[in-house]
N, C-alpha and C positions, 0 to 999 in steps of 0.2 A: 547521583549516576547520570551521565549524559546518553541518551537513547539517539538511534537513527532509525529513520523511517524508509524503506522502500516500497514502493506501489508498483506491483507488477500487472502490465497492462498490454493492450495490442490496439491496433488502428483499427479505427471504425468501431469503436465499441463504447456504444451511450453510458453503459454503467461505469466504464472505466472513467469517462470524463466526468461523471457525477462524482465518483470516488475521488478524482484527482482535485476537484474544486472543494471537497471536503478536507480532504488531507492539507491541502496548500492552507487552508483557513486554520485548521486545528494547529498545526504544526507552527504558523506564524505567530499564533497567540501564545503558544507556550514555548517558542523560541528553539524547536527541535529542527534539526537539518533533516531534510528528505530529498528523494529523488525518484524518478520513474525509470524502470526498464521494461522494454518491449520483449515480451517472451518469444516473439516470432524471430528475433534476431538470434536467438541460443536455441539449438535444438534439444539440449537437456533441460532448459527451463520450459520450453514448449511441451516436451513430452510430460514433465512433472505438474506443471501449472495450468497447461493451455485450455483445459475445459472448465476452469474454475476462475478465470480473470473477470474482474480484477482481483488481486491477492495483496494482504497487506503484511509486510514482514516487520518485525522490530527487532533491530540488532540481529538481522539474518534470520530469525526463526518466525515461523508461520504465526500470525495473530488472527487473521481472519480472511474471508474473501465474499465475493460479491456484492458486497455492500457494508459501509463504514457503519460500525456502531458507535456514536460518538463518546456517549458516557464510558464506554469500556476501553476505549481506545485512550482517552484523556487518564483514565485510572492506570492504565498499564505505562503511561509515559510518564506519570508523577512518581510509579514505583522505582 
């Protein structure tokens, strides 16, 4: 099964920058497509996720927030 990762972020968010670096590295190694979405550009995303960014979605479903748990993410992307 091929997965896709979405990282929900906002500008001027140090934790988001760290998560972006981690996601970029892990997804490149595992050849998994990924992209970022700024929650502040979408009122619904901002209302739902704005207080928890960065948020990691796998195939549109919430996987985790605030920090990348590398082993857990790798396991989910292998499954």
